[in-house]
N, C-alpha and C positions, 0 to 999 in steps of 0.2 A: 284067393290070395294067400290062404294059410290053412293049416289043419283045423284050427279052432274057428268055430262059427262066431262071428263078431255080433254082439247084441249091444243094446244101450247099457245093459248091466256091465258088459266088458269095458265099455268106454268110461263108465262111471268109476269102475275099479282102477283104471289107468289114471284118471284124474285124481282120485283119492291118494294113490301111491305117489304120484308126482308131487302133489302138495306136501305130503308128509316128508318126502325125501328132501325137497327144497327147504322146508322149515328146519330140518336138522342140519343140512349142509351149510345153511346160512350161519349157524353157530360155530362152524369150523371145528367140529369136535374131534375129527381124526388128527388134524394138525395139533390141536390143543393137547390131546392125549400123548402124542409123540413128544411134544415139547416138555410136558411134565415128566415123562419117563426119563428123558435125557437130563432134565434139571435134577431129578432125584439122584441119579448116578453121580453128578457133580457134587451135590450137597453132601451125599454120604461119604464121598472121598474127603471133602473138607472136614466133616465131622471126625473122621479117623485121624486127620492131621491135628485137629484141635485137641483131641483126647491126649495125644502124645505130648503136645505143647503144654497142656494143663498139668500133666504129670511132672513134666520137667520143672514147671513153675513151683509146684508143691515141694519138690525136692530141694529147689533153690531156697525157698522160704524156710524150710526146716534147717538147712545149713546155716543161713544167716541168723536165725533165731538161736541156734546152738552157739554161734560165735558171740552173740550178745550175752547169753547166759554164762558162757565160759569166762568172759571178761568181767562180768559182774561178780562171779564167784571168786575171782582172783584179784578183785579190786584193791584190797589192802596191800597185797604184795607188790602189785604193779605201781601203786602210788608211792610206796616206800622206795621203789627202785628208780622210777622215772620222774616222780613228782606229780602233783595234782593237775597242773596245767596240761602236761602231755597225756596223762590218763584221760582227762575230760575230752581232749582232742580225739584220742583213739576211740573212746566210747561214742562220741558224736558220729564218727565215721561209721562204726559198726551199726549203730541205730539207723542211720540214713540208708545204709545198704539193706538192712532188714525191712525198713519201711518201703523201699523201692521194690523189693522182691514180693512183699505182701500185696502191694498195689498191682503188680503184674499178675499175680495169682488171681486176684479178684476180677481183673479184666478178662483173663483167660476163662474163668468160670462163667462170666456173663456171655462171652462169645460162644462157649460150648452150649449153654442153655438156650441161646438164641437159635443156633443151628439145629439143635434137637427139636425145637418147636417148629422150625421150617420143615423138617423132614416129616413130622406128623401132619402138618397142613398139606403138604404135597401128596402124601400117601392118601389122605382123605379125598383130595381132588381126583386122583387117579381112580380111586374106588368108585367115585360118582360118575366119572366119564366112561369107564369101561363098558358098563351095560348100555350106555347111550350109543357107543360105537357099534356094539354088537347088534343093537336094534336097527341102526342105519344099514349095516351090512345085510341084515335079513330083508329089509325093505327093498334095497337095491337088487338083491338076488330075485325077489318076488317080481319086481318090475321087469327085470331082464327076462325072466321065464315067461311072463305075460307077452312081452314084445316078441320074443322068439317064437312063441306059439302062434302069434298073429301073423308074423312075417316069415315063418318057416326058417328061422335062424339067419335069414338075410336081412337087408334093410328094405323098408317099404319103398323107398325111392332114393335116387342119388342125392336129392336135396336133403332128405332126412339124415343120411349118412354124414353129409358135409356139416349140417347144423349140429349134429351130436358131437362130431369131432371138434368143431369150434367151441361148442358149449363146454366140453371137458377142459379145453385149454383155458377158457375164460373163468371157469370155476376155480381151477388151480391158480390162475393169476390173482383172482380176488382173494383166495385163501392165503396166498403168500403175503399180499398187501395187508390182509386182515391180521395175520400173525405179527407183522411188523408194527401195526397200529397197537395191538394188544401189548406187545413188549415195551414200546416207547411210552405208552400211556402209563403202564406199571412203573416204568423207570421215572417218569415225571412225578408220580405220587411219592415214590421213595425219596427222590431228590428234594421235594418240598419239605418232607420231614427232616431231612438232613440239614437243609438251609435253616429251618426253624431251630433245630437243636444246636447248631453252631452259633446262631445269633444269641441264644440264651447262654451258652457257655462263654462267649465273649463278654456278654454283659456281666455275668457273675465274676469272671476272672478280672475284669476291670475294677469292679467294686471291691474285690479282695485286695487289690493293690493299694487301696486307699485306707485300709484298716490299720489300726495300731498293731504292731508286731507282737505285742504282749497278749493280744486277744486271740490266743491260739485256738480256742474252741470254735469261735465263729470262722476263723480262717480255714480250719479243717472242714467245717460244714460246707462253706462256699466252694472249697477246692473239690470236695466230693461231688457236689451238684454239677460243677463244671466238668469234672472227669466223666461222670455218668452220661452227660449229654454228648460229650465228645466221643465217647465209646459208641453210643447209639448212632451218631452221625457217621462214624467210620463204617459201621455195619450196613447202614443204608446206602452209603456210597459204593461199598463193595458189592452189595446185592444188585445195585443198578448196573454195575459193570458185568455181573454174571448174566443178567437178563440179555445183555447185548454184547456177548463175548467177542463177536467178530467186528465190533465197532471200536475204533481208536478215539477216545474222548479227547477233545482239544483242551479241556480244563480238568483239574483234579485227577491227574494221571496217577499211575500206580506209585511212582516214587514220592509224589506229594502226599498220598495217603499213608505211606510208610513213615514219612516225616511226622505227620500228625499223630500217628500211633505212638511213636517214640516220645513225642512231647506229652501225650496223654498219660503215658506210664510214669512221667517224671514230675507230675503236678505238685506232689507234696514236697519235693526238693526245690522246685522252681519257685514256689511261693515264699521261700525263706529269704531270698535276696532280691533287691530291686532290679539289678541287671538281668538276672535270670527270669524274673517275672515279666519284664518288658519284652525280652526275647520271645518268651512263650506267647505273650499277648499278640505280638506281631505275627507269629506263625498261625495262631487261631484266626486272627482277623483276615489275613491274606487268603486262607483256605475258605473262610466264609464268603468272601467276595468272589472267589473263583467258583465256588459251588453255586452261587447265584447266577454267575455267567453261564455255567453249565445248564442250569435250569432254563435260562433264557434260550439257549441253543436248542434244548429239547423242544421247547414250545414252538420255536421257529421251524424246526424240522417237521414237527407234527402238523402245523397249520399250513406251511407253504409247500410241503411235498406229500407227506403220507396221507393226510385227510383228503386232499384233492385227488390223489391217485386212487384212493379207496372208493371215492364217489364215482370216479370215471369207470373203474373196474366193475363196480356194482351196476352202474347203468348199462354197460356193455353186456354183462351177464343177463340182466333183466330182459333186454331187448332180444337177445338170442334165445333165451328160454321161452319167450312169448312166441317167436317164430317156429321153434321146434314143436311146441305144443300144438300150434295151429296146423302144422304140416301133418303131424301124427293123427290128429283128430280128423283132418280131411281124408287121409288114407283110410281110416277106420270107417268113416261115413261112406266112402266109395265102396268099401267091401260089403257093408250091410246092404246097400242098394244093389250091388252086383248079384247078391244072393237072393234078390227079389223082395227084400224087406224094406221097411221105411225107417228113415232116421231123421227125427226132428231135432237135429243138432244145430240149433240156431245160435246166434251170438251169445245167448244168455249163459249157456254152459261155459263157453270160453271166458266170458266176463267174470263169472263166478270164480273160476280157477285163477284168472289173472289177478283179480282184486284180492283174493286170498293170499297169494304169494307176495303181491305188492305190499300189502299191509304188514306181512311178516318181515319183509326186507326193511321197511321203514321203521318198524317197531323194534326189531332186533338190535339195531345199532345202538339205540338209546338204552336198551336193557344191558347190553354188553358193557357200555361205558359205566353204568351204575355198578355192575358186578366187579369191575376192576377194583374200585375202592373197597367193596365188601370182601373180596378175596384177599386183599392185603391187610385187612384189619388185624388178623392174628399176628402177622409179621410186624407191623408197625406198633401195635399195642405192646408186643414183647420188648420193644425198644424204648417204650416210655419208662421214665425213671423217677424215683422219689424226688420230690421237690420241684419237678419241672411240669407237672400236669397243669395245663392251662396257661402256664407262664410263657411257654415257647411258641404258642400257637399263632399269635399275631404280632410277632416282633417286627419292627420296621426293617425292610430289606435294605441292602446297600444300594448305592447309586447304580441304576441299571446301565449296562454297557450299551452304547449306541448300536442299533441294529446293523449299521454298515460295517461295524468293527467286529461283529460276531464271525466265528469261523464258518466256512462254507459247509453245507450239508454233505453227508456221505453220498457216494455214488448210488445210482439206482440198483446196481448189482449187489452192493454191500447191504442195501436196505431190504431188497426183495429176492435176491438170488438172480440167476440168469433167466429172465423172462423171455429174452429173445430166443432161447433154446426151445421154449414152449411153442412159440410162433413158428419156428422152423419145423418142429415136429408135426404141427398141424398141417403146414404146407406140404410136407413130404407125404403124410398119410392121405391127404386129399388127392395128390398126384397118383399115388399107388392105387387108390380106389378107382380113379378114372380109368387107369390102364386095365384093371381087372374087368370093369364094366364093358370096355371095348372088346376085350377078349370074350366076354360072355355072349356078345352078339353073335359070335361064330360058334362057340361051343361052351357048354357049362357042365363040366365033369365034376366028379365028387371032390377032387382035390381043390378046385376053385371054390366049391361050395363050402368046404371046410375052412378055407382061408377067410371067406367072408364071415362065417360064423365065429371064427377065432377073434375077429375084430371086436366082439362083444367084451373082450378082456381089456379094452383100451383104458377104461376107468381105473382098473387095478394098476396098470403100468404107469399111468400118470401119477397116481397117489404114491407110488413107490419111488418117484424121482427124488 
């Protein structure tokens, strides 16, 4: 059946390689690496924009500070010319503008520090994933070489070809659903932080409005706590959208976040008057409620769509993987016996392999869910702010939106990409192989043999989709 004489050692080598490959493919490391590389490009672009913005804020602060200093230096002349009341009015205006510019500069600095930390974390993840992908590529190449030597570059049977083609399609399908689950789970973690931070900011801002206006020290302390939590919430909401850049959120859209950013930059001015304080409080409260509705929506999409589809895709892949292993082991057993050898390939070897992969499939999902929170620790810890540690963690949520009123989930194509294209590709390849097999019954020339051997590149083609 092939150039290589098949022995029990050959079969055990195949089993070992298959187990190792499945264990690594379950972690979806190829897609994860590609996602992190794309994310790094986006974040680096954002960092460049934030550096420019921070420099502009610094220049604005210097200008406003110079205006205050200039007015202070000419105070006596201006008072003599305009009178004390008009001078105080002008000084108040200049000081407010300086305070606003200083606040914006501090926020820009926080944003820049946060994005720099993200870049470092992503680069570390890429560094960890790269050797894993290289190891997987090496294992796949070793397995392909082994199967090629066993089956002379052909497939052992039409059934093996069809099962491998189907397996490739199902692996890619499960990978796509797995990536969606990873992104949406990450987004949910970030959203939970944003909801907590907004809740704490609303609480502090409401308390601030009840203070005596003469207690400026406490007012500034509370305003700073509210501002820092608002800034952190904005970052978490923006990062959630970056994780799912192709999804249009039904709540906390881009214009709402911009409004929240503007209100955050004006907290020191808004705290001075009752009307502006109430207006800002309404803005913060509405955003808090809508962020909680967005969190509900994420949870609904995860539980009602993504997790169900992930389980279904995993079950399909597991069943196909089992059939493919059984077919290959059967073909190898036949080859051993055809060469006059004996092959005690009873069910024990198949069960050992199946149970190994099954335990990996069941355990990996739990590991991945735990890793999500761990991977985001650096990001969310960077958003924790002085005065809010522990205080924003268990704030009471707003009244939940009735499930029937939640926005509908995104389409399957928006969540997972065009999975029907994968199915169509599998059907087409199955048809093409059948035609080739029929032609082989009449003649099998070198050209056809090369065409069959070239099909070993299918995995690479699917991965590049």
